[in-house]
Every structure is written in C-alpha cells, then in structure tokens.
PDB file of N, CA, C and O in Angstrom:
ATOM      1  N   UNK A   1      48.776  50.901  43.722  1.00  0.00           N
ATOM      2  CA  UNK A   1      48.292  51.197  42.407  1.00  0.00           C
ATOM      3  C   UNK A   1      47.948  52.910  42.690  1.00  0.00           C
ATOM      4  O   UNK A   1      47.535  53.401  43.741  1.00  0.00           O
ATOM      5  N   UNK A   2      48.263  53.619  41.395  1.00  0.00           N
ATOM      6  CA  UNK A   2      48.192  54.911  41.582  1.00  0.00           C
ATOM      7  C   UNK A   2      46.764  55.228  42.319  1.00  0.00           C
ATOM      8  O   UNK A   2      45.954  54.344  42.598  1.00  0.00           O
ATOM      9  N   UNK A   3      46.572  56.641  42.599  1.00  0.00           N
ATOM     10  CA  UNK A   3      45.114  56.978  43.319  1.00  0.00           C
ATOM     11  C   UNK A   3      44.672  57.431  42.060  1.00  0.00           C
ATOM     12  O   UNK A   3      43.447  57.311  42.097  1.00  0.00           O
ATOM     13  N   UNK A   4      45.112  58.032  40.617  1.00  0.00           N
ATOM     14  CA  UNK A   4      44.456  58.233  39.834  1.00  0.00           C
ATOM     15  C   UNK A   4      44.004  57.195  39.089  1.00  0.00           C
ATOM     16  O   UNK A   4      43.086  57.279  38.274  1.00  0.00           O
ATOM     17  N   UNK A   5      44.613  56.232  39.342  1.00  0.00           N
ATOM     18  CA  UNK A   5      43.952  54.757  38.032  1.00  0.00           C
ATOM     19  C   UNK A   5      43.351  53.916  39.073  1.00  0.00           C
ATOM     20  O   UNK A   5      43.906  53.687  40.148  1.00  0.00           O
ATOM     21  N   UNK A   6      41.887  53.337  38.633  1.00  0.00           N
ATOM     22  CA  UNK A   6      41.072  52.427  39.158  1.00  0.00           C
ATOM     23  C   UNK A   6      40.654  51.203  38.506  1.00  0.00           C
ATOM     24  O   UNK A   6      40.256  51.207  37.341  1.00  0.00           O
ATOM     25  N   UNK A   7      40.728  50.188  39.191  1.00  0.00           N
ATOM     26  CA  UNK A   7      40.260  49.044  38.430  1.00  0.00           C
ATOM     27  C   UNK A   7      39.045  49.220  37.534  1.00  0.00           C
ATOM     28  O   UNK A   7      37.990  49.700  37.949  1.00  0.00           O
ATOM     29  N   UNK A   8      39.201  48.891  36.532  1.00  0.00           N
ATOM     30  CA  UNK A   8      37.778  48.903  35.388  1.00  0.00           C
ATOM     31  C   UNK A   8      38.223  49.874  34.879  1.00  0.00           C
ATOM     32  O   UNK A   8      37.939  49.868  33.681  1.00  0.00           O
ATOM     33  N   UNK A   9      38.978  51.018  35.263  1.00  0.00           N
ATOM     34  CA  UNK A   9      38.827  52.199  34.496  1.00  0.00           C
ATOM     35  C   UNK A   9      39.818  51.889  32.490  1.00  0.00           C
ATOM     36  O   UNK A   9      40.681  51.027  32.326  1.00  0.00           O
ATOM     37  N   UNK A  10      39.474  52.548  31.707  1.00  0.00           N
ATOM     38  CA  UNK A  10      40.190  52.476  30.442  1.00  0.00           C
ATOM     39  C   UNK A  10      41.044  53.696  30.399  1.00  0.00           C
ATOM     40  O   UNK A  10      40.784  54.899  30.434  1.00  0.00           O
ATOM     41  N   UNK A  11      42.325  52.895  30.298  1.00  0.00           N
ATOM     42  CA  UNK A  11      43.510  54.132  29.777  1.00  0.00           C
ATOM     43  C   UNK A  11      44.135  53.912  28.243  1.00  0.00           C
ATOM     44  O   UNK A  11      43.610  53.190  27.395  1.00  0.00           O
ATOM     45  N   UNK A  12      45.329  54.661  28.066  1.00  0.00           N
ATOM     46  CA  UNK A  12      45.904  54.533  26.701  1.00  0.00           C
ATOM     47  C   UNK A  12      47.132  54.145  27.310  1.00  0.00           C
ATOM     48  O   UNK A  12      47.465  54.743  28.333  1.00  0.00           O
ATOM     49  N   UNK A  13      48.135  52.908  26.684  1.00  0.00           N
ATOM     50  CA  UNK A  13      49.163  52.911  27.068  1.00  0.00           C
ATOM     51  C   UNK A  13      50.367  52.543  25.627  1.00  0.00           C
ATOM     52  O   UNK A  13      50.143  52.454  24.419  1.00  0.00           O
ATOM     53  N   UNK A  14      51.428  52.423  26.284  1.00  0.00           N
ATOM     54  CA  UNK A  14      52.196  52.077  24.959  1.00  0.00           C
ATOM     55  C   UNK A  14      52.303  50.649  24.835  1.00  0.00           C
ATOM     56  O   UNK A  14      53.063  50.142  25.660  1.00  0.00           O
ATOM     57  N   UNK A  15      51.875  50.043  24.211  1.00  0.00           N
ATOM     58  CA  UNK A  15      51.968  48.367  23.840  1.00  0.00           C
ATOM     59  C   UNK A  15      53.186  48.016  23.128  1.00  0.00           C
ATOM     60  O   UNK A  15      53.403  48.683  22.116  1.00  0.00           O
ATOM     61  N   UNK A  16      53.813  47.346  23.356  1.00  0.00           N
ATOM     62  CA  UNK A  16      54.914  46.506  22.796  1.00  0.00           C
ATOM     63  C   UNK A  16      53.977  44.865  22.185  1.00  0.00           C
ATOM     64  O   UNK A  16      53.529  43.968  22.899  1.00  0.00           O
ATOM     65  N   UNK A  17      53.950  44.952  20.991  1.00  0.00           N
ATOM     66  CA  UNK A  17      53.454  43.975  20.607  1.00  0.00           C
ATOM     67  C   UNK A  17      54.642  42.616  20.139  1.00  0.00           C
ATOM     68  O   UNK A  17      55.754  42.935  19.719  1.00  0.00           O
ATOM     69  N   UNK A  18      54.272  41.227  20.263  1.00  0.00           N
ATOM     70  CA  UNK A  18      54.828  40.310  20.008  1.00  0.00           C
ATOM     71  C   UNK A  18      55.832  40.190  18.760  1.00  0.00           C
ATOM     72  O   UNK A  18      55.145  39.834  17.802  1.00  0.00           O
ATOM     73  N   UNK A  19      56.867  40.305  18.463  1.00  0.00           N
ATOM     74  CA  UNK A  19      57.728  40.438  17.391  1.00  0.00           C
ATOM     75  C   UNK A  19      57.546  41.725  16.896  1.00  0.00           C
ATOM     76  O   UNK A  19      57.552  41.912  15.680  1.00  0.00           O
ATOM     77  N   UNK A  20      57.358  42.790  17.820  1.00  0.00           N
ATOM     78  CA  UNK A  20      57.765  44.174  17.273  1.00  0.00           C
ATOM     79  C   UNK A  20      58.624  44.843  17.774  1.00  0.00           C
ATOM     80  O   UNK A  20      58.886  44.354  18.873  1.00  0.00           O
ATOM     81  N   UNK A  21      59.357  45.905  17.528  1.00  0.00           N
ATOM     82  CA  UNK A  21      60.382  46.480  18.131  1.00  0.00           C
ATOM     83  C   UNK A  21      60.018  47.696  18.863  1.00  0.00           C
ATOM     84  O   UNK A  21      60.609  48.073  19.874  1.00  0.00           O
ATOM     85  N   UNK A  22      58.700  48.495  18.143  1.00  0.00           N
ATOM     86  CA  UNK A  22      57.984  49.673  18.698  1.00  0.00           C
ATOM     87  C   UNK A  22      57.107  49.425  19.451  1.00  0.00           C
ATOM     88  O   UNK A  22      56.597  48.312  19.577  1.00  0.00           O
ATOM     89  N   UNK A  23      56.777  50.507  20.112  1.00  0.00           N
ATOM     90  CA  UNK A  23      55.208  50.046  20.862  1.00  0.00           C
ATOM     91  C   UNK A  23      54.210  50.991  19.998  1.00  0.00           C
ATOM     92  O   UNK A  23      54.506  51.902  19.225  1.00  0.00           O
ATOM     93  N   UNK A  24      53.290  50.630  20.265  1.00  0.00           N
ATOM     94  CA  UNK A  24      51.610  51.491  19.630  1.00  0.00           C
ATOM     95  C   UNK A  24      51.173  51.971  20.818  1.00  0.00           C
ATOM     96  O   UNK A  24      51.338  51.364  21.877  1.00  0.00           O
ATOM     97  N   UNK A  25      50.523  53.221  20.701  1.00  0.00           N
ATOM     98  CA  UNK A  25      49.314  53.436  21.740  1.00  0.00           C
ATOM     99  C   UNK A  25      48.223  52.832  21.317  1.00  0.00           C
ATOM    100  O   UNK A  25      47.869  52.678  20.148  1.00  0.00           O
ATOM    101  N   UNK A  26      47.445  52.333  22.731  1.00  0.00           N
ATOM    102  CA  UNK A  26      46.365  51.107  22.247  1.00  0.00           C
ATOM    103  C   UNK A  26      45.963  51.196  23.776  1.00  0.00           C
ATOM    104  O   UNK A  26      46.776  51.201  24.700  1.00  0.00           O
ATOM    105  N   UNK A  27      44.205  51.286  23.939  1.00  0.00           N
ATOM    106  CA  UNK A  27      43.447  51.062  24.471  1.00  0.00           C
ATOM    107  C   UNK A  27      43.461  50.200  25.723  1.00  0.00           C
ATOM    108  O   UNK A  27      42.843  49.178  25.423  1.00  0.00           O
ATOM    109  N   UNK A  28      43.909  50.121  27.094  1.00  0.00           N
ATOM    110  CA  UNK A  28      43.858  48.995  28.243  1.00  0.00           C
ATOM    111  C   UNK A  28      42.932  49.298  29.050  1.00  0.00           C
ATOM    112  O   UNK A  28      42.148  50.247  29.079  1.00  0.00           O
ATOM    113  N   UNK A  29      43.125  48.159  29.893  1.00  0.00           N
ATOM    114  CA  UNK A  29      41.574  48.345  31.120  1.00  0.00           C
ATOM    115  C   UNK A  29      42.682  48.262  32.393  1.00  0.00           C
ATOM    116  O   UNK A  29      43.781  47.710  32.445  1.00  0.00           O
ATOM    117  N   UNK A  30      42.202  48.761  33.036  1.00  0.00           N
ATOM    118  CA  UNK A  30      43.428  48.422  34.506  1.00  0.00           C
ATOM    119  C   UNK A  30      42.725  47.240  35.009  1.00  0.00           C
ATOM    120  O   UNK A  30      41.550  47.183  34.648  1.00  0.00           O
ATOM    121  N   UNK A  31      43.085  46.409  35.649  1.00  0.00           N
ATOM    122  CA  UNK A  31      42.844  45.186  36.348  1.00  0.00           C
ATOM    123  C   UNK A  31      43.253  45.452  37.586  1.00  0.00           C
ATOM    124  O   UNK A  31      42.391  45.222  38.435  1.00  0.00           O
ATOM    125  N   UNK A  32      44.232  45.843  37.969  1.00  0.00           N
ATOM    126  CA  UNK A  32      44.613  46.248  39.205  1.00  0.00           C
ATOM    127  C   UNK A  32      45.254  45.250  40.014  1.00  0.00           C
ATOM    128  O   UNK A  32      45.269  44.078  39.638  1.00  0.00           O
ATOM    129  N   UNK A  33      45.812  45.629  41.146  1.00  0.00           N
ATOM    130  CA  UNK A  33      46.275  45.045  42.628  1.00  0.00           C
ATOM    131  C   UNK A  33      46.650  45.581  43.637  1.00  0.00           C
ATOM    132  O   UNK A  33      47.756  46.059  43.890  1.00  0.00           O
ATOM    133  N   UNK A  34      45.721  45.520  44.264  1.00  0.00           N
ATOM    134  CA  UNK A  34      45.848  46.183  45.395  1.00  0.00           C
ATOM    135  C   UNK A  34      47.506  45.552  46.406  1.00  0.00           C
ATOM    136  O   UNK A  34      47.912  46.180  47.383  1.00  0.00           O
ATOM    137  N   UNK A  35      47.993  44.658  46.045  1.00  0.00           N
ATOM    138  CA  UNK A  35      49.569  44.362  46.524  1.00  0.00           C
ATOM    139  C   UNK A  35      50.302  44.911  45.427  1.00  0.00           C
ATOM    140  O   UNK A  35      51.489  44.805  45.735  1.00  0.00           O
ATOM    141  N   UNK A  36      50.205  45.388  44.419  1.00  0.00           N
ATOM    142  CA  UNK A  36      51.342  45.776  43.507  1.00  0.00           C
ATOM    143  C   UNK A  36      51.944  47.325  43.657  1.00  0.00           C
ATOM    144  O   UNK A  36      51.176  48.286  43.701  1.00  0.00           O
ATOM    145  N   UNK A  37      53.150  47.448  43.719  1.00  0.00           N
ATOM    146  CA  UNK A  37      53.666  48.849  44.618  1.00  0.00           C
ATOM    147  C   UNK A  37      52.660  49.931  43.207  1.00  0.00           C
ATOM    148  O   UNK A  37      51.990  49.721  42.196  1.00  0.00           O
ATOM    149  N   UNK A  38      53.123  51.014  43.975  1.00  0.00           N
ATOM    150  CA  UNK A  38      52.190  52.274  44.116  1.00  0.00           C
ATOM    151  C   UNK A  38      52.471  52.569  42.306  1.00  0.00           C
ATOM    152  O   UNK A  38      51.492  52.936  41.656  1.00  0.00           O
ATOM    153  N   UNK A  39      53.657  52.410  41.674  1.00  0.00           N
ATOM    154  CA  UNK A  39      53.914  52.923  40.215  1.00  0.00           C
ATOM    155  C   UNK A  39      53.538  51.673  39.189  1.00  0.00           C
ATOM    156  O   UNK A  39      53.658  51.858  37.978  1.00  0.00           O
ATOM    157  N   UNK A  40      53.195  50.719  39.574  1.00  0.00           N
ATOM    158  CA  UNK A  40      52.994  49.054  39.272  1.00  0.00           C
ATOM    159  C   UNK A  40      51.165  48.998  38.774  1.00  0.00           C
ATOM    160  O   UNK A  40      50.365  49.317  39.653  1.00  0.00           O
ATOM    161  N   UNK A  41      50.783  48.718  37.813  1.00  0.00           N
ATOM    162  CA  UNK A  41      49.373  48.413  37.587  1.00  0.00           C
ATOM    163  C   UNK A  41      49.500  47.290  36.675  1.00  0.00           C
ATOM    164  O   UNK A  41      50.341  47.079  35.801  1.00  0.00           O
ATOM    165  N   UNK A  42      48.255  46.447  37.144  1.00  0.00           N
ATOM    166  CA  UNK A  42      48.142  45.100  35.915  1.00  0.00           C
ATOM    167  C   UNK A  42      47.202  45.561  34.951  1.00  0.00           C
ATOM    168  O   UNK A  42      46.067  45.819  35.353  1.00  0.00           O
ATOM    169  N   UNK A  43      47.458  45.699  33.835  1.00  0.00           N
ATOM    170  CA  UNK A  43      46.516  46.085  32.574  1.00  0.00           C
ATOM    171  C   UNK A  43      46.212  45.000  31.695  1.00  0.00           C
ATOM    172  O   UNK A  43      47.095  44.155  31.549  1.00  0.00           O
ATOM    173  N   UNK A  44      45.160  44.866  31.099  1.00  0.00           N
ATOM    174  CA  UNK A  44      44.926  43.683  29.855  1.00  0.00           C
ATOM    175  C   UNK A  44      44.678  45.013  28.482  1.00  0.00           C
ATOM    176  O   UNK A  44      44.354  46.189  28.644  1.00  0.00           O
ATOM    177  N   UNK A  45      44.885  44.494  27.566  1.00  0.00           N
ATOM    178  CA  UNK A  45      44.756  45.033  26.164  1.00  0.00           C
ATOM    179  C   UNK A  45      43.606  44.694  25.795  1.00  0.00           C
ATOM    180  O   UNK A  45      43.210  43.534  25.907  1.00  0.00           O
ATOM    181  N   UNK A  46      42.804  45.771  25.236  1.00  0.00           N
ATOM    182  CA  UNK A  46      41.625  45.926  24.991  1.00  0.00           C
ATOM    183  C   UNK A  46      41.688  46.473  23.324  1.00  0.00           C
ATOM    184  O   UNK A  46      42.248  47.465  22.858  1.00  0.00           O
ATOM    185  N   UNK A  47      40.891  45.420  22.662  1.00  0.00           N
ATOM    186  CA  UNK A  47      41.159  45.533  21.144  1.00  0.00           C
ATOM    187  C   UNK A  47      39.387  45.554  20.597  1.00  0.00           C
ATOM    188  O   UNK A  47      38.535  45.185  21.405  1.00  0.00           O
ATOM    189  N   UNK A  48      39.050  45.927  19.450  1.00  0.00           N
ATOM    190  CA  UNK A  48      38.191  45.925  18.329  1.00  0.00           C
ATOM    191  C   UNK A  48      37.851  44.817  17.803  1.00  0.00           C
ATOM    192  O   UNK A  48      36.829  44.733  17.122  1.00  0.00           O
ATOM    193  N   UNK A  49      38.680  43.748  18.043  1.00  0.00           N
ATOM    194  CA  UNK A  49      38.467  42.056  17.530  1.00  0.00           C
ATOM    195  C   UNK A  49      37.330  41.714  18.274  1.00  0.00           C
ATOM    196  O   UNK A  49      36.800  42.220  19.263  1.00  0.00           O
ATOM    197  N   UNK A  50      36.962  40.307  17.264  1.00  0.00           N
ATOM    198  CA  UNK A  50      36.322  39.555  18.126  1.00  0.00           C
ATOM    199  C   UNK A  50      37.034  38.760  19.304  1.00  0.00           C
ATOM    200  O   UNK A  50      38.255  38.728  19.453  1.00  0.00           O
ATOM    201  N   UNK A  51      36.129  38.137  20.101  1.00  0.00           N
ATOM    202  CA  UNK A  51      36.625  37.332  21.634  1.00  0.00           C
ATOM    203  C   UNK A  51      37.427  36.155  20.466  1.00  0.00           C
ATOM    204  O   UNK A  51      37.093  35.904  19.308  1.00  0.00           O
ATOM    205  N   UNK A  52      38.384  35.684  21.143  1.00  0.00           N
ATOM    206  CA  UNK A  52      38.998  34.533  20.703  1.00  0.00           C
ATOM    207  C   UNK A  52      38.817  33.433  21.590  1.00  0.00           C
ATOM    208  O   UNK A  52      38.615  32.324  21.094  1.00  0.00           O
ATOM    209  N   UNK A  53      38.851  33.547  22.602  1.00  0.00           N
ATOM    210  CA  UNK A  53      38.665  31.977  23.593  1.00  0.00           C
ATOM    211  C   UNK A  53      37.898  32.745  24.861  1.00  0.00           C
ATOM    212  O   UNK A  53      37.556  33.922  24.982  1.00  0.00           O
ATOM    213  N   UNK A  54      37.754  31.504  25.831  1.00  0.00           N
ATOM    214  CA  UNK A  54      36.974  31.904  27.049  1.00  0.00           C
ATOM    215  C   UNK A  54      37.062  32.781  27.678  1.00  0.00           C
ATOM    216  O   UNK A  54      36.053  33.289  28.169  1.00  0.00           O
ATOM    217  N   UNK A  55      38.715  33.445  27.965  1.00  0.00           N
ATOM    218  CA  UNK A  55      39.693  34.146  28.604  1.00  0.00           C
ATOM    219  C   UNK A  55      39.093  35.487  28.227  1.00  0.00           C
ATOM    220  O   UNK A  55      39.180  36.275  29.168  1.00  0.00           O
ATOM    221  N   UNK A  56      38.464  36.040  27.062  1.00  0.00           N
ATOM    222  CA  UNK A  56      38.278  36.944  26.542  1.00  0.00           C
ATOM    223  C   UNK A  56      36.597  37.668  27.047  1.00  0.00           C
ATOM    224  O   UNK A  56      35.612  36.939  27.161  1.00  0.00           O
ATOM    225  N   UNK A  57      36.544  39.233  27.305  1.00  0.00           N
ATOM    226  CA  UNK A  57      35.602  39.769  27.971  1.00  0.00           C
ATOM    227  C   UNK A  57      34.885  40.898  27.063  1.00  0.00           C
ATOM    228  O   UNK A  57      35.221  42.079  26.983  1.00  0.00           O
ATOM    229  N   UNK A  58      33.843  40.269  26.414  1.00  0.00           N
ATOM    230  CA  UNK A  58      33.147  41.415  25.383  1.00  0.00           C
ATOM    231  C   UNK A  58      32.810  42.942  26.353  1.00  0.00           C
ATOM    232  O   UNK A  58      32.041  42.639  27.264  1.00  0.00           O
ATOM    233  N   UNK A  59      33.094  44.120  26.384  1.00  0.00           N
ATOM    234  CA  UNK A  59      32.521  45.496  26.767  1.00  0.00           C
ATOM    235  C   UNK A  59      31.485  45.485  26.527  1.00  0.00           C
ATOM    236  O   UNK A  59      31.146  45.359  25.351  1.00  0.00           O
ATOM    237  N   UNK A  60      30.500  45.620  27.594  1.00  0.00           N
ATOM    238  CA  UNK A  60      28.645  45.733  27.424  1.00  0.00           C
ATOM    239  C   UNK A  60      28.801  47.387  27.084  1.00  0.00           C
ATOM    240  O   UNK A  60      28.245  47.924  26.127  1.00  0.00           O
ATOM    241  N   UNK A  61      29.739  48.140  28.139  1.00  0.00           N
ATOM    242  CA  UNK A  61      29.396  49.379  27.926  1.00  0.00           C
ATOM    243  C   UNK A  61      30.922  50.493  27.206  1.00  0.00           C
ATOM    244  O   UNK A  61      31.406  51.457  27.799  1.00  0.00           O
ATOM    245  N   UNK A  62      31.226  50.133  26.280  1.00  0.00           N
ATOM    246  CA  UNK A  62      32.201  50.508  25.475  1.00  0.00           C
ATOM    247  C   UNK A  62      32.281  51.829  25.437  1.00  0.00           C
ATOM    248  O   UNK A  62      33.242  52.460  25.879  1.00  0.00           O
ATOM    249  N   UNK A  63      31.221  52.355  24.877  1.00  0.00           N
ATOM    250  CA  UNK A  63      30.996  53.733  24.740  1.00  0.00           C
ATOM    251  C   UNK A  63      31.092  54.317  25.873  1.00  0.00           C
ATOM    252  O   UNK A  63      31.785  55.333  25.829  1.00  0.00           O
ATOM    253  N   UNK A  64      30.535  53.988  27.162  1.00  0.00           N
ATOM    254  CA  UNK A  64      30.789  54.745  27.870  1.00  0.00           C
ATOM    255  C   UNK A  64      32.229  54.961  28.628  1.00  0.00           C
ATOM    256  O   UNK A  64      32.554  55.848  29.418  1.00  0.00           O
ATOM    257  N   UNK A  65      32.926  53.930  28.157  1.00  0.00           N
ATOM    258  CA  UNK A  65      34.333  53.672  28.668  1.00  0.00           C
ATOM    259  C   UNK A  65      35.181  54.835  28.003  1.00  0.00           C
ATOM    260  O   UNK A  65      36.248  55.232  28.470  1.00  0.00           O
ATOM    261  N   UNK A  66      34.606  55.312  26.909  1.00  0.00           N
ATOM    262  CA  UNK A  66      35.010  56.296  25.827  1.00  0.00           C
ATOM    263  C   UNK A  66      36.075  55.744  24.454  1.00  0.00           C
ATOM    264  O   UNK A  66      36.915  56.291  23.739  1.00  0.00           O
ATOM    265  N   UNK A  67      35.510  54.404  24.571  1.00  0.00           N
ATOM    266  CA  UNK A  67      36.119  53.720  23.222  1.00  0.00           C
ATOM    267  C   UNK A  67      35.033  53.987  22.003  1.00  0.00           C
ATOM    268  O   UNK A  67      33.815  54.079  22.148  1.00  0.00           O
ATOM    269  N   UNK A  68      35.759  54.086  20.792  1.00  0.00           N
ATOM    270  CA  UNK A  68      35.163  54.674  19.324  1.00  0.00           C
ATOM    271  C   UNK A  68      34.231  52.791  18.909  1.00  0.00           C
ATOM    272  O   UNK A  68      33.108  52.662  18.421  1.00  0.00           O
ATOM    273  N   UNK A  69      35.107  51.751  19.282  1.00  0.00           N
ATOM    274  CA  UNK A  69      34.030  50.973  18.295  1.00  0.00           C
ATOM    275  C   UNK A  69      33.805  49.938  19.722  1.00  0.00           C
ATOM    276  O   UNK A  69      34.401  50.099  20.787  1.00  0.00           O
ATOM    277  N   UNK A  70      32.740  48.798  19.410  1.00  0.00           N
ATOM    278  CA  UNK A  70      32.674  47.934  19.911  1.00  0.00           C
ATOM    279  C   UNK A  70      33.801  46.785  20.122  1.00  0.00           C
ATOM    280  O   UNK A  70      34.280  46.103  19.216  1.00  0.00           O
ATOM    281  N   UNK A  71      34.193  46.694  21.782  1.00  0.00           N
ATOM    282  CA  UNK A  71      35.417  46.363  22.173  1.00  0.00           C
ATOM    283  C   UNK A  71      35.802  44.821  22.994  1.00  0.00           C
ATOM    284  O   UNK A  71      34.865  44.058  23.229  1.00  0.00           O
ATOM    285  N   UNK A  72      36.874  44.527  23.302  1.00  0.00           N
ATOM    286  CA  UNK A  72      36.345  43.441  23.929  1.00  0.00           C
ATOM    287  C   UNK A  72      37.969  43.370  24.942  1.00  0.00           C
ATOM    288  O   UNK A  72      38.983  43.983  24.606  1.00  0.00           O
ATOM    289  N   UNK A  73      37.882  42.655  25.948  1.00  0.00           N
ATOM    290  CA  UNK A  73      39.395  43.057  26.999  1.00  0.00           C
ATOM    291  C   UNK A  73      40.087  41.492  26.633  1.00  0.00           C
ATOM    292  O   UNK A  73      39.391  40.477  26.592  1.00  0.00           O
ATOM    293  N   UNK A  74      41.614  41.496  26.372  1.00  0.00           N
ATOM    294  CA  UNK A  74      41.968  40.003  26.239  1.00  0.00           C
ATOM    295  C   UNK A  74      43.236  39.909  27.416  1.00  0.00           C
ATOM    296  O   UNK A  74      44.444  40.107  27.553  1.00  0.00           O
ATOM    297  N   UNK A  75      41.619  39.308  28.378  1.00  0.00           N
ATOM    298  CA  UNK A  75      42.793  39.026  29.635  1.00  0.00           C
ATOM    299  C   UNK A  75      43.674  37.815  29.496  1.00  0.00           C
ATOM    300  O   UNK A  75      43.983  37.301  30.570  1.00  0.00           O
ATOM    301  N   UNK A  76      44.122  37.276  28.464  1.00  0.00           N
ATOM    302  CA  UNK A  76      45.208  35.977  28.097  1.00  0.00           C
ATOM    303  C   UNK A  76      46.159  36.874  28.508  1.00  0.00           C
ATOM    304  O   UNK A  76      46.942  36.696  29.441  1.00  0.00           O
ATOM    305  N   UNK A  77      46.069  38.043  27.655  1.00  0.00           N
ATOM    306  CA  UNK A  77      47.532  38.524  27.574  1.00  0.00           C
ATOM    307  C   UNK A  77      47.587  39.803  28.328  1.00  0.00           C
ATOM    308  O   UNK A  77      47.892  40.859  27.772  1.00  0.00           O
ATOM    309  N   UNK A  78      47.367  39.737  29.272  1.00  0.00           N
ATOM    310  CA  UNK A  78      47.409  40.714  30.674  1.00  0.00           C
ATOM    311  C   UNK A  78      48.716  40.803  31.259  1.00  0.00           C
ATOM    312  O   UNK A  78      49.429  39.811  31.412  1.00  0.00           O
ATOM    313  N   UNK A  79      49.134  42.266  31.674  1.00  0.00           N
ATOM    314  CA  UNK A  79      50.975  42.125  31.991  1.00  0.00           C
ATOM    315  C   UNK A  79      50.947  43.365  32.973  1.00  0.00           C
ATOM    316  O   UNK A  79      49.990  44.137  32.924  1.00  0.00           O
ATOM    317  N   UNK A  80      51.928  43.552  33.813  1.00  0.00           N
ATOM    318  CA  UNK A  80      52.342  44.421  34.378  1.00  0.00           C
ATOM    319  C   UNK A  80      52.873  45.495  33.825  1.00  0.00           C
ATOM    320  O   UNK A  80      53.673  45.357  32.899  1.00  0.00           O
ATOM    321  N   UNK A  81      52.406  47.156  34.449  1.00  0.00           N
ATOM    322  CA  UNK A  81      53.112  47.824  33.614  1.00  0.00           C
ATOM    323  C   UNK A  81      53.628  49.483  34.369  1.00  0.00           C
ATOM    324  O   UNK A  81      52.811  50.050  35.095  1.00  0.00           O
ATOM    325  N   UNK A  82      54.388  49.840  34.226  1.00  0.00           N
ATOM    326  CA  UNK A  82      54.755  50.882  35.295  1.00  0.00           C
ATOM    327  C   UNK A  82      54.275  52.061  34.603  1.00  0.00           C
ATOM    328  O   UNK A  82      54.353  52.052  33.374  1.00  0.00           O
ATOM    329  N   UNK A  83      53.721  53.223  35.275  1.00  0.00           N
ATOM    330  CA  UNK A  83      53.095  54.148  34.749  1.00  0.00           C
ATOM    331  C   UNK A  83      53.696  55.084  35.759  1.00  0.00           C
ATOM    332  O   UNK A  83      53.412  56.281  35.737  1.00  0.00           O
TER     333      UNK A  83
END
C-alpha cells in the first residue's frame, strides 16, 4: 500500500460502473491490505445513497472526511485498484 494512502482514508478515484464504458470520479475509502503490492490498494465506493444491505456502513464522521453529504460505504462492491 502506498505510504501516502492509509486505511480509512477517503480519496477520489476513477470508478467504472457496471454496464458503463467510461469512468467517473467518485469518493472511495481505502480498505487496505498490508499483503497487497505497493501500488495496489483495496478500495470500497462511497455514496450519498441510503444503505442497501447489512454490508453497507454509514459514515458517522462524513464531514471530517471531507465529504459533502452524509455518506455510506458499499462494502459489497469493494475492489482492488492501482494508483
């Protein structure tokens, strides 16, 4: 994991949505994995939509994280990305 990215940090990443051909910049949370290669990080998308299932986590301190709206982490949709 990059030394600048820490587990729990909120970053903006280019996210490819299912069925889409282009990416959109969206907030993600660094889930992290100490076993991942230096350039790889495990991320989960952040949304302002309501939680959909028991895996989604409501961010209590969304303002402190720099987000503009109350937000939820969709852990069901986590993935690995190279930054």
